[in-house]
C-alpha positions as CSV (number, residue, x, y, z in Angstrom):
1,X,-11.6,-20.2,26.2
2,X,-11.1,-19.5,23.0
3,X,-7.9,-18.0,21.4
4,X,-9.8,-14.1,20.5
5,X,-9.0,-14.4,17.1
6,X,-11.4,-16.7,17.2
7,X,-14.2,-14.5,18.7
8,X,-13.2,-11.7,16.5
9,X,-14.4,-13.8,13.7
10,X,-17.4,-14.7,15.0
11,X,-18.2,-11.3,16.1
12,X,-17.9,-9.5,12.4
13,X,-20.4,-13.0,10.8
14,X,-22.7,-12.0,13.1
15,X,-22.8,-8.6,13.3
16,X,-22.9,-8.5,9.3
17,X,-24.5,-11.8,8.6
18,X,-22.3,-12.4,5.8
19,X,-19.0,-13.7,5.0
20,X,-17.9,-11.4,2.3
21,X,-18.7,-9.2,4.2
22,X,-17.5,-10.2,7.3
23,X,-14.1,-10.9,6.0
24,X,-13.3,-7.7,3.8
25,X,-14.2,-5.8,7.0
26,X,-11.3,-7.9,8.8
27,X,-9.3,-8.2,6.5
28,X,-9.2,-12.0,5.9
29,X,-9.6,-14.2,3.0
30,X,-13.0,-15.6,3.3
31,X,-11.9,-19.0,3.2
32,X,-9.9,-18.5,6.4
33,X,-12.7,-16.4,7.9
34,X,-14.7,-20.0,7.4
35,X,-12.3,-21.7,8.3
36,X,-12.0,-19.7,11.6
37,X,-15.7,-20.3,12.7
38,X,-15.1,-24.0,12.3
39,X,-12.6,-24.3,14.5
40,X,-14.7,-22.2,17.0
41,X,-17.3,-24.2,16.4
42,X,-15.3,-27.4,17.6
43,X,-13.8,-25.9,20.1
44,X,-17.5,-25.2,22.1
45,X,-19.1,-28.3,20.2
46,X,-22.1,-26.2,18.7
47,X,-23.1,-25.1,16.0
48,X,-23.2,-21.2,15.6
49,X,-24.9,-20.1,11.8
50,X,-27.2,-21.8,9.6
51,X,-25.8,-21.2,6.5
52,X,-28.0,-21.1,3.4
53,X,-27.1,-20.1,-0.4
54,X,-28.3,-17.4,0.7
55,X,-28.6,-16.4,4.1
56,X,-26.5,-16.8,7.6
57,X,-28.6,-17.1,10.8
58,X,-27.4,-17.4,14.4
59,X,-28.9,-19.9,15.9
60,X,-29.6,-20.2,19.3
61,X,-26.2,-20.9,21.0
62,X,-25.2,-18.2,18.5
63,X,-26.6,-15.5,20.1
64,X,-26.1,-17.3,23.5
65,X,-22.1,-16.9,23.0
66,X,-22.4,-13.3,21.1
67,X,-23.2,-10.9,24.5
68,X,-20.0,-13.2,25.8
69,X,-17.6,-12.7,23.0
70,X,-18.6,-9.0,23.0
71,X,-17.3,-9.0,26.6
72,X,-14.4,-10.6,26.1
73,X,-12.9,-8.9,23.4
74,X,-13.9,-5.8,25.5
75,X,-12.0,-6.6,27.8
76,X,-9.0,-7.5,26.0
77,X,-9.1,-3.6,24.5
78,X,-8.9,-2.5,28.1
79,X,-6.2,-4.6,29.8
80,X,-4.2,-3.4,26.6
81,X,-5.0,0.0,26.5
82,X,-3.5,-0.6,30.6
83,X,-0.7,-1.8,29.8
84,X,-0.5,0.5,26.4
85,X,-0.1,3.5,29.0
86,X,2.5,1.6,31.0
87,X,4.9,1.4,28.0
88,X,4.6,4.9,27.2
89,X,5.6,5.9,30.5
90,X,8.3,3.7,30.2
91,X,9.3,5.3,26.6
92,X,7.7,2.4,24.7
93,X,5.7,3.5,21.2
94,X,2.1,3.2,20.7
95,X,0.2,2.6,17.8
96,X,-0.3,5.9,15.9
97,X,-4.6,6.8,16.9
98,X,-6.7,6.7,13.0
99,X,-8.7,8.8,12.4
100,X,-11.1,9.9,9.5
101,X,-12.2,13.5,9.5
102,X,-14.6,12.7,6.3
103,X,-13.1,15.8,4.6
104,X,-10.6,18.8,4.2
105,X,-11.3,21.8,5.7
106,X,-14.5,20.4,7.3
107,X,-14.5,20.5,11.8
108,X,-12.9,17.1,12.1
109,X,-9.9,18.4,10.6
110,X,-10.1,21.6,12.7
111,X,-10.6,19.0,15.7
112,X,-7.7,17.0,15.2
113,X,-5.4,20.0,14.4
114,X,-5.8,21.9,18.3
115,X,-5.7,18.0,19.6
116,X,-2.1,17.4,17.5
117,X,-0.9,20.2,19.4
118,X,-2.2,19.1,22.9
119,X,-0.1,15.4,22.6
120,X,2.7,17.1,20.5
121,X,4.3,13.0,21.3
122,X,1.9,11.3,19.8
123,X,1.0,9.9,16.3
124,X,-2.9,11.0,15.1
125,X,-3.1,9.7,12.0
126,X,-5.9,11.1,9.5
127,X,-7.5,9.9,7.3
128,X,-10.0,11.5,4.5
129,X,-13.3,10.3,3.6
130,X,-17.2,10.4,4.1
131,X,-20.2,9.3,6.1
132,X,-20.1,7.9,10.0
133,X,-22.0,4.7,8.6
134,X,-18.9,3.4,6.8
135,X,-17.1,4.7,9.6
136,X,-18.4,3.6,12.4
137,X,-18.3,-0.1,10.7
138,X,-14.7,0.3,10.7
139,X,-15.1,1.7,14.3
140,X,-16.4,-1.5,15.8
141,X,-14.0,-3.3,13.1
142,X,-10.6,-1.8,14.8
143,X,-9.5,-0.5,11.3
144,X,-10.1,2.9,12.3
145,X,-10.1,4.8,15.6
146,X,-12.4,7.8,16.1
147,X,-14.5,9.4,13.5
148,X,-17.1,12.6,12.8
149,X,-20.6,13.0,12.2
150,X,-24.7,12.5,12.9
151,X,-24.9,10.1,15.8
152,X,-29.0,9.9,15.7
153,X,-28.8,8.6,12.3
154,X,-26.8,5.5,12.8
155,X,-28.3,2.1,13.4
156,X,-29.3,1.7,17.1
157,X,-27.3,-1.7,17.8
158,X,-23.9,0.6,16.2
159,X,-24.9,3.2,18.2
160,X,-25.3,0.9,21.3
161,X,-21.2,0.5,21.3
162,X,-20.0,3.8,20.2
163,X,-19.5,6.8,22.8
164,X,-19.5,10.1,21.3
165,X,-19.2,13.6,22.5
166,X,-21.2,16.8,21.1
167,X,-18.9,18.8,18.8
168,X,-20.9,21.4,17.1
169,X,-24.1,22.7,15.9
170,X,-22.9,22.7,12.3
171,X,-25.2,25.6,9.8
172,X,-26.1,24.2,6.2
173,X,-26.0,25.7,3.2
174,X,-26.3,24.4,-0.7
175,X,-23.3,24.6,-3.4
176,X,-24.9,25.6,-6.7
177,X,-23.9,25.9,-9.6
178,X,-22.6,29.4,-10.6
179,X,-25.2,30.5,-12.8
180,X,-27.9,28.8,-11.0
181,X,-31.2,31.0,-10.5
182,X,-30.1,30.9,-6.9
183,X,-26.5,31.3,-6.7
184,X,-26.6,35.4,-6.6
185,X,-27.9,35.8,-3.5
186,X,-26.0,35.8,-0.2
187,X,-28.6,33.4,0.9
188,X,-30.8,31.1,0.1
189,X,-33.7,31.1,1.9
190,X,-35.5,27.2,2.3
191,X,-38.5,28.0,1.0
192,X,-36.8,29.2,-2.2
193,X,-35.6,25.7,-3.0
194,X,-39.2,24.6,-3.4
195,X,-39.3,22.3,-6.8
196,X,-35.5,22.2,-6.7
197,X,-34.0,18.6,-6.8
198,X,-30.9,18.7,-4.2
199,X,-28.6,15.8,-3.9
200,X,-27.9,14.4,-0.6
201,X,-25.9,10.6,-1.3
202,X,-29.0,8.9,-1.7
203,X,-27.7,5.4,-2.5
204,X,-24.3,5.7,-1.3
205,X,-24.1,2.9,2.0
206,X,-22.3,4.9,3.8
207,X,-23.6,8.2,4.5
208,X,-27.8,7.5,4.8
209,X,-27.8,8.9,8.3
210,X,-27.0,12.9,6.0
211,X,-29.3,11.2,3.2
212,X,-32.2,11.0,6.4
213,X,-31.0,14.3,7.5
214,X,-32.3,16.1,4.3
215,X,-35.3,14.3,3.9
216,X,-36.5,15.8,7.1
217,X,-35.1,18.8,6.5
218,X,-36.8,19.4,2.7
219,X,-40.0,17.5,4.1
220,X,-43.1,19.6,3.7
221,X,-41.3,22.0,1.8
222,X,-41.4,20.7,-1.9
223,X,-37.5,19.5,-1.8
224,X,-37.2,16.7,-3.3
225,X,-33.9,14.4,-2.4
226,X,-32.1,14.2,-5.5
227,X,-31.9,9.9,-7.1
228,X,-28.9,8.1,-6.7
229,X,-26.0,9.1,-9.0
230,X,-23.3,6.6,-9.2
231,X,-20.8,6.8,-6.8
232,X,-18.1,9.0,-6.8
233,X,-14.9,8.9,-5.2
234,X,-11.9,10.7,-4.7
235,X,-12.7,15.3,-4.4
236,X,-12.1,15.4,-8.5
237,X,-14.7,12.4,-9.4
238,X,-17.7,14.1,-7.1
239,X,-16.9,17.2,-9.0
240,X,-17.0,15.5,-12.1
241,X,-20.4,13.9,-11.7
242,X,-22.3,17.1,-10.2
243,X,-21.4,18.7,-13.1
244,X,-22.9,16.6,-15.4
245,X,-25.9,16.4,-13.8
246,X,-26.3,20.0,-12.0
247,X,-28.4,19.6,-9.2
248,X,-28.1,20.9,-6.1
249,X,-25.8,20.1,-3.1
250,X,-26.4,19.9,0.1
251,X,-23.2,20.2,2.3
252,X,-22.3,22.8,5.7
253,X,-21.2,26.5,5.3
254,X,-17.1,24.9,5.9
255,X,-17.6,22.7,2.1
256,X,-15.0,24.2,-0.5
257,X,-17.0,25.3,-3.2
258,X,-16.0,23.2,-6.3
259,X,-15.4,25.1,-9.8
260,X,-17.7,26.5,-11.3
261,X,-20.2,26.2,-8.5
262,X,-20.5,29.2,-5.5
263,X,-21.9,27.8,-1.7
264,X,-24.8,29.3,-0.1
265,X,-25.9,29.4,3.7
266,X,-29.7,27.9,4.2
267,X,-31.7,30.4,6.4
268,X,-35.5,30.8,7.7
269,X,-34.4,28.6,9.2
270,X,-31.1,27.6,9.9
271,X,-31.1,23.8,9.3
272,X,-27.8,22.8,11.3
273,X,-25.9,19.2,11.0
274,X,-25.2,17.6,14.5
275,X,-21.7,17.0,14.3
276,X,-20.3,13.9,17.3
277,X,-16.9,13.2,17.9
278,X,-17.1,9.2,17.6
279,X,-15.3,6.1,18.9
280,X,-15.6,2.8,20.2
281,X,-17.4,2.2,23.5
282,X,-13.5,1.1,26.4
283,X,-11.1,2.3,24.3
284,X,-8.7,4.5,26.2
285,X,-6.0,6.2,23.9
286,X,-4.4,9.7,24.8
287,X,-5.3,10.7,21.2
288,X,-9.1,10.1,22.2
289,X,-8.7,12.1,25.3
290,X,-6.6,15.0,23.6
291,X,-9.6,15.2,20.8
292,X,-12.0,15.8,23.4
293,X,-10.0,18.2,25.1
294,X,-10.0,20.2,21.5
295,X,-13.4,20.0,21.2
296,X,-14.1,20.8,24.4
297,X,-11.8,24.7,23.7
298,X,-12.6,25.0,20.6
299,X,-16.7,24.8,21.3
300,X,-15.9,27.3,24.1
301,X,-13.8,30.0,21.9
302,X,-16.4,30.2,18.9
303,X,-19.7,29.1,20.5
304,X,-19.8,25.5,18.5
305,X,-22.7,24.7,21.1
306,X,-25.3,26.8,20.6
307,X,-28.2,26.0,19.5
308,X,-29.2,29.9,17.5
309,X,-32.8,30.9,18.2
310,X,-33.9,30.4,14.5
311,X,-32.5,26.7,14.1
312,X,-33.8,23.4,13.0
313,X,-32.9,20.7,14.1
314,X,-34.7,16.9,14.6
315,X,-35.6,16.4,18.2
316,X,-33.5,13.0,18.4
317,X,-30.6,14.7,17.6
318,X,-31.2,17.8,19.5
319,X,-31.5,15.2,22.8
320,X,-27.9,14.0,21.3
321,X,-25.5,17.1,21.0
322,X,-27.5,17.4,25.2
323,X,-25.8,14.1,26.3
324,X,-23.0,14.6,27.8
325,X,-19.7,12.4,27.2
């Protein structure tokens, strides 16, 4: 059987259909990735990709190999997880669990804090980035273990390889310049945003699921999604870009207000951001189990999974939030 490293290289190229992106995903040089693919093709006696200057396409043999490669790699992960449990019982160390909580102060950070209390001997490492689409690609590449976000907005092929547990119907809000015409209100009815351009991450390759949710919310209400801005990395740069264009920003109620802004809950109806805990199917780690237990505890304590009578949520998202783990 081929080396699993070669199968992992094949899977990355098959999913990205781009050698440069696949190499970046695996943290290897493109030349090394190309060598691994050629070696796998020699071992199998089959051409797996058709390469041109403009695109990479799976051959019929490549398409035939794809489900087998996935099953082999999933079996390897399950085997490693099973022996990981045994090693833990013998006192050996286990690798940390890497969790993306998106932004400080939001629901993912709270779940992670509770999970750490439940498994104090496990190392749960935090990363603060944004967007489930970006996180999902890294989960499937093995660089990240879990994240939080809107599952319904993921590409179906990506979603099929992920497991998820509903976390919360998170009420949405709008971030406004403090001198905005709506800033003096305690709450902002959606109708009051008619005629506004509201920033919702359009053009950010990590967050299309959030932009799609915004488009569905704004449709028929006279609200536009603001055009793409330069991709800002880090809170300070995001604040600078937003202060420059002064567009309202679509957010959730826990989002921290930036200097010179106020955050106001949206109402009439109350738009809800459906948040799920997401991890790779077949992946086992006590930290993932602890995250699930933390979700159950916090949801029960604070009513996170109660859908308000005046709430708004797309029908596809509502179905996802009723899915049991």
